[in-house]
N, C-alpha and C positions, 0 to 999 in steps of 0.2 A: 609612270607605270611602276608598280612595285609588287613584289610577292608578299601576300598577307598570310601570316601564320597565327595560330592562337597563342597569345601571351597570357599566361595565367599566374596570378600571384594571390596567395592566401585564398584559394578557391574562387577568385574573381577573374573573369576574362576581360582583358583590356583592349582587345581588338575584335573586329567583325569583318566578315567577307561579303562584298556586295553581291556576287553571283550566288553564293550559298544562301544568303538571306532571301534573295529573290526566289530561289528554288524551294525553300521551305514555305514561303508564302504561297507559291503555286501549288505545293502539295496540300496545304490546308484548303485552298480553293477547290482543288480536285475532290477532296473528301466532301466538302459542303455540297458540291454539285452532284456527287455520286449518290447522295442520300435522297435526291429528288427535291422538287419545289416544296416549300413549307409555308403555311400561313405565318405572317409575321409583320413587322413594321413596314411602313411605306417610306418614312423619313426618320432616320436614326442619328442621334448625336452620341458619340462615344468619347468620353473624357478619360484619357489614358489609353489611346488607341494603337500604340505602336509595338506593343509586346504582349506576350502571354494571353491572359483571358480577355483583355480589352481588344487586342488585335483579332482574336478568334471571334468575339462577339460582332465585330465589324464585318468580318468575312461572312459569317452566317447571315447577318442582316442583308448584306448586299447580294451574295452569290447563292444564298438559300432562299431568301424571301424577295429579292429584287429591289431592295430599298435604296434610295438615295442616302448617302451617309456624309456626315461631317465628323472628322477625326481631330481630336485635340491631343497633342503630345509635345514634350519638351526634349528635343534631340539635337545632337551636334553633327553638322555636316563634316565630310572628309576634307582633307587637304592633299596636295600632291605627295606629301611625305607620311601621312597618317590616315588610318581608316576612320570613317564616320562611326557613330554608334550603330548598333544593330537596329535600333528602332528607326533611325533615319533611313537605312536601306529598306527596312520592312515597309515603311510608309510610301517610299518611292515605288516599290514593287506593287503594292496594293493599288496605288493610283494608276499606274500603267495598266495593270490587268483590268481594273474597273473601266478604264477608258476603252480598252479593246472590246469589252463586253457591253458597252453602251450604258454603263451604270454611273449616274452622276455621283461625283465625290469631291469634297472640298477638305482642305487641311488647314489647321492653325498650329504653327510651331511656336510654342512659348510656354511659360510657366502658368499652369492652370489656376494657380492660387491668385494670380493678379487680376485686377480689374480690366486691364488692357486686353487680356486674352478672352475674358468673359464677354467684353464688349465686341470683340472681333467675331467671336462665334455667334453672338446674337445678331450681328449685322448680316452674316451669311444666312442665318435662318430667316430673317426678315426679308432679305432681298432675293434669295435664291431658292431655298427649299420650301419655305412655308412652315407652319407650325409642325414640330416633330412629335411623333407618337411613341418614341422610345428614347430614353436617356440612360445610358450606362455610365456609371461612375466607377472607374477602376484605376485609382491613383495609388501608387506606392512610391513615396518620396522620402529622401533623407532629411529635408528641411523645408520650412515654409516661412515666408515673410508675410506678416499680418498686413493686409491691404489697408487697414485703418490706421495702425500705429507705426508700421515700418519695423516692428520688432521681429527679430529672427528666432525661430524655434527649430531645434534639431531633434530628430527622433532617435531612439536607441532600442536595441533588442536585449532586454535584461529581465531577470526575474524580479519579483517584488517581495521584500521582507527578509529574505535570506539567500545565501549563495545557491547556485544550481550547478551540480556536478553530474556529468553524463558522458557516456561514450560518444565519441565523434569520429568521423572518418575523413581522411584525406583521399578524395576520390581519384586523385592522380596516381598515388602510390598504393592505395588500398590499406594503408596503415590505420589501425584503430587505436586511439588514445583516449585518455580521460581529459575532459576540458571543464574548467570551472568558470562560470559567469558570476560576477559580483552583483549584488542587488542594486536596483536603481534608487536614486534619491527621489524625494517627493517632486522636486523640480523636473527631473528627467521624466517621471511618469506624466506630469502635467504637460510637458513639452511634446511628448510622443502623442498624447491624445490631441493636442493642438494640430499636429501635422497629419496624423493618420486617422483621426476620428471623423465625425460626421459634420463638423461645422462648415467646411468648404462645400460639401455636397448640398447642404441647406442653402448656402449662398447662391450656388448655381441655379437650383430649382426656384428659389425666390426671384432671381433676376428674370428667368425665363417665363415664370408664371405672371409676374407683374407686367411683362412686355407683351403678353398674349402670344408667346412663342411656343406654347405647349398645346397640342391638339386635344380635342375632347377625348377623354378616355386614355390619356397618355400613361404609359408605364415608365417608372424610373427604377433602376436596379443598381444595387451595390453588392460587392462580394465580401464574404467573410470566411472564417475558418475556425474550427473548434479543435479537432484532433483528438488523439487518444490520451489516456492517463500518462503514458510515457513522456509526453512532451508538454503536459499541462503547466508545469512550473515555469518553463521558459516561454510558452506561447499563451495559452488562454488565460492563465493566471498571472502572466507577466505584463510587461508594458504594451506589447502588441495586443494582447487580449483585452486590456483596459481600453485601448483605442477601438478595437472591434466592438466592444460593448457600447461605446459612445456612438459608433456608426449605426448600430442596430437601434439605439434609442432615437437617433435622428430620423431613421426610417419611419418610426411610428409618428413622429411629429410631422414629417413631410406628407405622410399618408393622409393625415387629417386635413392639411392644407389642400391637397389635390382632390378631396371629395367634392369641392365646388365645381370641378370640371369632370367628374366621374373618373378621375385618374386614380392611380395607386402607386405606392412606394413599397418595394420589396427588397429583401436581403436574401441572397443565395449563399448558403454554406457549401463551399466547394471542396473538392478532393485535394489532398496534398500533392504537389508537383514540384519538379525541379525548377527553381527560379534563382535569380542572383542572390536573393535574401536567404532562401532555404539552404543554399549550399554552404552558408557560413554560420548558421544558427546551431549552437551546441545541441547535440542529440537528434536534431531534425534531419540532418543529411543521412545519418545511418538509418533512422526510421524509414525514410523514403526508399532507400536501397532495399531494405527488408520488405517493405510494403509492395514495391514493384514486383518482386519475385512471387509473393503470395497472390497478388491480383492477376498477374500474367498466367500463372498456373491454372487459374479458374476462368480465364477468358474475360476478366473484368477490367483490365487496365484501360485507362483513358488518358489522352492528352488534352490540352486546352481546347482544341477544335472539337473533339468528341464530346467533352463536357458541355460546351456552349451549344452544339447542335442538339444534344439531348435536352438541355434546358429549354430551348425554344420549342422543340417539337413536342416534348412530353409534359411540359409545365406551363410556360408562359402563353403559348398559343395552341393549346390542345383542345380548347372548347369543352374541357371537362372541369369539374370542380377542382380548384387548385389545392393540392395536399400541402399543408403547412404543419410545422411542429408546434409544440406548446407555446413557443415564443413568437410564433407567426412567421417563421423562416422557411424557405425552401431548403430541403436537405439533399443537395446534389453530392454529398459525401456518403450517400446511403450504401454504395457498394464498398467503399473504403471501410466503413464502420460495421460491416457485417460481422457477426460473432465468429464465424469460422476464419475469416481473414485476420481479424485482430488476435485470435487465439494463436494462429501460426506465427504472427509477427512477435507476439509476446514470448513465445517459446524460443524463437530464434534469437531474440534479444538476449536471453539468458545464456545462450550457448556460443554466440558469435565471437570470434576473435580475429586478429589479423591473419592467423594461419587458416582459419576455417571460413573466411569471408565468402569464398566461392561457393561453398555449400549452402549458405543461408541467404545471401544477398545478391541482387542484380546490379552489381557494380558497373558492368558494361553498359547496361541500359541507362543507368544514372549518368555515366560519362557521355554517352551518345546524345542524350537529351540536352545536357548542359551545353555541349558543343553546337548542337543544332540551333539552339536559341541565338547563337552568335554567327550562324551561317557556315559552320564547319561540319565536315563529315556528311555532306549531302551527296547522294549518288549523281553522277553525271557532271560533276564540277571538277575541273583539273586545277587543284590547288598549287601546283608547281608553276603555273603560268602567271606572269605579272598582270595586274589589273589596274585600272584607274580608280583610286579611292574616292574621287569626287563624283563618280557616276554610280547610279544604282545598278546598272547592268552594262 
């Protein structure tokens, strides 16, 4: 039994709290249930199911639509001296709550890029769930081992062509400084696409389709981001953006393949949120803090669970014609990109400094959300008490 506190280095949290993670999973479940039953999948496979949007999509599938779910994630368990990853605790909490609710749930803990994990997920679908009618692909990984060659590829978050200098925020101290990111090499760009692009998504769908593990009319969904002009150089026009473009191109190819079973492949462009990645990307962390203030003032702010519930209810399963942009994407960033929101963020960007941060940015909201992702700051949890890191609750 140990007392677990947040240990943060370079805007990265190295610890997670089991009771806090369980509490935030229950809070998301409560929200999904409070919205009422919705039409949705009956059997869902979520690849990248332990955190963020992937976890929220699994919760909405199960507790909103009543689906049986299979979750794939790569997480580390705790030891007597060290906490598990937040995703490990989240998965344990989800499985426990699903069991209490009588909702079938299976988990595969391992590297989604490997053939072994794909084979295990396929075995569960064949032997337990039956063909799935929703596949969510929500992988954010630092590296990938090519299953055919064994070569290791690492992703980077860098601009392309020239350095990118922007204001950045240390969300612990509130200090704003200028940070410069050097441009990626051609090899780094290619490697990031290999890790974060659409190739693995295509491999998953190909395996499932060839095995007859996709139900007639199955939807598969991946998540993307575009963002404002302020962050274009480091995001959409940088290495991550190149990978997202590859993901979106993969969606078009997958969509063609799924026509044989009346299925479809979609990309949802989602709202900027606090994640482990966004907390360390130059410019993006400050943009999010400014965005949160502008959106909360208008009653437009959403977290992962709110975005996923709206995606299911108003887009994927609304029985209305699906509104898509010119590139065929769902735009769940519609509230973020509203002209009045972006105008306020841009004006604040030009005025904000360390001294005026409280006037223009929602730093407290940024901090709170970052900590909640790791199970800290949840109401009703006594963080002064020792807990067993090897147990989810």
